[in-house]
C-alpha positions, 0 to 999 in steps of 0.5 A: 782427257780424250772425248769419250765415245761409244757406239750404240749396241742396238743402233748401227752407226750411232755414236754415244757421248758422255752423260752426266747424272746428278743424284745417281746414288739415289733410288731413281738415279741408280735405276737410271744408271743401270738402264743407261749403262745397259744401252751402252751410254758412257756415264759420269756420276756427279757425287757430292763430297762425303765421308760415305761410300757412294751407293752406285749400282754394282758392276756398272761402269761409271766415272765419278766426279766428286763435286758439290753443286755449289762448286761452279768451277768443279761443275764446269770441269765435270762437264768436260766431254759431256753431251747430256745432263740428267739432273735428279739431285735434291735435298728433299729426302734429307729432311731437316738435314738438307737444304732445299734452298742450297741444293734444289734452287742454288744448286740447279742454277749453278748446274744450268749455268755450267751446262750453258758454259760447257755447251751441253746439248740436253738438260733433262730434269726430274721434277714433281707433279704440283711443282710451282713457285706459288705452292705453299709446300716447300718441296713443290715450291723449290721444284717450281723455282728450279724449273724456272731456272732451267727454262730461262737457261741457254741449254735445250731442256726436257722437264719430267714432272713425276707422281710418287715413284715406287720400287725397291729402296724407295722413300714411299712404300718402304717408309709406309711399310716400316712405319706400319710394322713399328706402329702400336696397333694403330696407324695415324693417317692425315686428313683421313687419307683422302689425298689422291696419288698416282704411283709410278713404277721406277723402271717405267719412269726411267724408261720415259726419261731415256725415251725423252733423251732419244727423241728430239721432239721432247726438246724444251717441253714439260711432261707430266707422268704418273701410273695408270691408277688413282688411289687415295692415301688410305687405299695405298696404306691398306694395300701396303698393310695387306702386302706386309700382312700387318693390320692396323687401325687407321686413325685419322689425324689432322695434318697440322698435328701430324706435322708437329709430331713429325718435326719433334720426332725428326729432331730427337730420333736420329734416322727417323724415317720420315720428315715434314717434307715427306708429308708434303707428298700427301698434302694435296692431290697429285695426279695427271691424265691417266693415259699420260705415259702411253700418250707421250711415251708409248708405254703402259705403266705397271699396276701398283699392287702387282709390283710390291713383292719387295715389301714382303718379309718371309715368316720364320718358317718360310725362311727355315724352309728356304734354307733347308731347300737350298741346303738340299739343292747344294748337296745334290749338286755336289 
């Protein structure tokens, strides 16, 4: 295969080489693919073998390499002509069906070694606020171990630790909205909803990741980013209830009890929207400096409550009026 190069449409004389993205079919990965493609970068998505059709953004030119993170030979082949790796893949949203050890720890180690062997110039990793080997929570512990593998590798890296990320098709606000809609008049909230979070809009996060790619000052650095607002979990749930026009009584529940119930429901109900790993996000405060994004990346984050229109469902009469209006508009145009 010849080396893939494209000129940057916004920067005369700059040649762009291939970027490999793991986790490209995920919520954040798809946003990253769209933004990188709009700039002009040639892209290759690393997709794990599956019977399902990959959920890549429609109309976006992306090469596909069907390779497992456990396949070291396949990883080296997938990195041919690649200059930069964005590593977003994780098993955390798969709940009990996934393996953090296999995907997040061993998979990252394999990818780091393959990148070094292939002479990759940049390795950009998306981690979590709170990532640490010493953490008591599996998601943050595995992210911390993965970070150590990346820092110990031979490839220049940038690690971005993000707060909870929200946007269309996320695993945060959409899950809360679904649970609220299906709850029988009350909504259980762990520990009274006192945990503090700092939600970040997905497009803002992706913009920071691309800025990190294009700025050599970010080499071998770790950045913590979040939105410009702090909320308790209780406030988040109240905002989602207001947006979805569903009122529920918020019933405090101990984290241990909620985790036990979640593990049980996850085992007996296929497709149950949350897992015990999801609860880890709200087990501890996960915040950073409120000005982290403007300070590091010159970007003012979006306001949380201003970006939640995707959670709104039109009432039956609103859908009927929209259909009538569209029909009238079509007839007039004809």
